[in-house]
N, C-alpha and C positions, 0 to 999 in steps of 0.2 A: 504494499500500500504506500509505504513511504517512498519507495522507488518510483512508483507511478506518479506521485505528486511532484517529485523532482523533475520527471520527464515533462509533465504538463507545464510546470513552471518555466522550463528551459525553452519549450515550444512557444509559449506565450511571449517570452522575452524576445525570441528571435523574431516572431511576427511583428512585435512592436518595433523593433529596430529597423526592419525592412519598411514599414509604413512610414517612420520618421525620415528614413533616407529618401522616400519619394517626395518630401517637400510639405506634405500636409498630413494631418491625422484627424480622422472623424470619430466622433462619439455619438453618432446618430443611429447607426445601422442596427445593432442587436446586442444581446447580452455578451456575445463573443465578438467584440469589435477590436479595433486597433489599439484602443486605449484601455483595454481590460487585460490584466495579467493575473495569474494564479500566484499565490504565496502561501506560507505555512498555515495561515488562519483562514483561507478561502480565496477571495478574489479582491483585487485592488483596481479601482477604475477612476479614471480622470474624465470629468464631464466638462465639455466646453459649451458655454452658453451660445456662442455664435454658430455652433455646429462644426467648425473645423479649427484645430489649432494651427496656427500658421508657424511652420518650422522653418521658414526662410528668414525670420527676424534674428537680430544678433544674439539672442540668448542661446541660439543653437550654432553660432558661428565662432570660428577662432579668430579672436582680435589681438592675440598675443604672438609669441615666438615659439611656443612649445606644443602647439597643436590642440590646446585645451579650449573649451568653451564653458559656459555656465552648465550646459547639458552634460558635461563630463561627470560632474559630481551631483547632479540633480536629475534623477531619471524617474520617469512615471511608474515603471514597474516596481520601484522600491519607494513608492510614496514621495517622490520628488527629493530623495536623498540617496545615500548608497548603504549597502549592507555588506558584511564579510562575504557571504555567499555569492552575491553578484560580482564582487570584485575578484574573488578567486576564479570565477568563470572567465572573466576578462584577462586575467593573468595567464590562465592556461591556454586561452585561445590565441594569445599574442606573444607568449613567452616573456611577459612583463614589460612589453613595450607599448602598450595602450597609453594614450596621452595622461591618463590618470596617475600613471607611475612615472613621476618626474622627481628629481632629487630636491629641488627647491622647497618642496613642503610635503611630498608623498613618502619619502624615505625617513627612517628613523633619525638620520643625520644628513645634512647636505653634503657631507664628505664621504658617505658610504660608497663602497665599491658595488658598481652595477654592471660590471664587465661581462658577466655570464648569467645565464637563467638562475642557477643555484645562488650566486651572489645576489641577484636581484630579489629572489625570495627571502633571503635574509635581510636585505636592506629595507624592504617594504613590509616587514613582518607585522608592524603595528597597524598598517593600513589593511593588510590582508586578513588579519585575525580580529581586529576590532573596528575596522572602517573609520579610522580616525586620521586626520590631516595634522601635520606638525605646523604649529604657528609660532614663529620665532619673534619674541617681543622682548625688549629691555625692560628692566625695572622702571616704571614710570617716575617722573619727577614728583616729589612730594608724597611718595608711597608711605604708608603707614607700616611698613615692614622693611626689614633688610635681608640680604642673603648672607647666611652664616657659613654654609658649605655647599659643595656640589657633589652629587653621587649620580652621575649620568652614565648607565651602562653602554650608551652609544657614543660616549666620549666627545660631547660637543658642547652641551649647555653651559652658559656662564652668566654672570650678572649683566653683561652687555647684550646677550640674546638667550633668554629663557626658551626651552623647548616645551611648548604647551600643546597638548594633543586634544583635538575635539572632532566629533563627527559633523560633517556638513549639515547645517539646519535644512529642514524640508522648505523648499521654496513654494510653500502653499499656506493658505490661512494667514497671510501676512498683513492683510487689511485690518486685522484686529490688534496688531502689535502695539505696544507702548514703548518699545525700544528696539533698536536694530543691532543685531548680533547678540550672542549669548552674554557678553559682558557690557553691552550697550555702548561699545566704543564708536559705533558709526551712527549714533543718534546725534543729529545736528542740532536739535532744538527740542525743548519739552513739547510733546505732542499735545494738540489741542483737542479736547473732547468735543463732541462724542466720536470716539475712534471707530465704532462699528456702523456709523450711519452715512458715511461718505460725504458729510457736509463740508468738511474742511480737511484735505488730504495734503496740504502744502508741506508740512512738516515731515510727513511720512515719505513723500515723493522725494523731498530734498535729501533725506537721509539715504534712500535707496539709490539715488543718483551717485552719491558720494561712495556708497558701498560698491556699486558696480564698477566705478572708475578704480578703486583700490584693489578689487578683486582682479580686475584686468591686468593691472600693473604687477601685482604680486603673484597670484596663482597662475595666471597665463603668461606672465613675464613679458608684458607688452613693452616695446621700445619707448613708447610715449603714451600720454593719457589719451583715451578715446574721446572723440568729439561728442558734444551733447547729442547729436542725431544718432550716433552709433550706440550710446549707452542708454538712451531713453527707452527703447523697446524692451530691453531686458528688465528694466525697473518696472515697466508697465506690467509685464508678463507676471511679475511677482506679486501684484495687487489681486490675490485670489482668495478663495474660501477653500476649506479643506475637510478631511475625514471627520466625521462625527463620533467615530469610535468603532471598535470591532463589533460586527454583528448588526450594524446599523446602516441604513441607506439615507439617512436624514442629513442634510447640509443646509447651512444657513448663510445667506450673503445678500447684500443690498445690490451690488452691481458687479458680479464676478466676471473675470475673464475665463478662469477655469477653476475647477475644484476636483478633489479626489474623494471617493468614498469607499468604504470597505463593506463587504457583506459575507 
């Protein structure tokens, strides 16, 4: 039974990738459509209010130098994030050369050896086993703590660049956020209520534009900041509603572009 579920999940993911490669993805047709995929709890689906998800916009384009796009780490078949299982499939399919596997933040250390498949498996072990990306940040000015010592098994972290690991946040349900990023560092201004009514989204949109620029410069290693025209569509795509929970098909939104539901 478990093997059968795994096969169904892989076929669904493959079907999803083929549909996205074609340039649009429809959520109108049936219960088994291009935006529905199996997972361990049942099915995960993305619903698009307009009928089609435009996969030609910059969210799905490589705007940097390492082949990555927003879509690299935000996939509909894994509820617009990534999972260890999905990353392991991509590693096995490419020998660890898929764009998600890059040393700037995908490896345990940016100095890791990635010269062979076995070396890449060791270098990307945190990503493969926990689906976490390394975020290198210094201790901020005015921090209410100090670094007493470093014990990094990967031999890189220091006070000038801590190695912080976190899973990519789902690019869904973001219309309801009151801060951008897990630690709020991309929040450009205190958000104005009501956050869930779409009455005033200026703070949220400004924060997402800044986040999109920084992600393109950092995760995608762009040579320069993207223009407003190129980063506006990704930030717009992220204004979405999302799963209301396992076993439920309900979703709430005022003006969604897309959302995901589980059943």
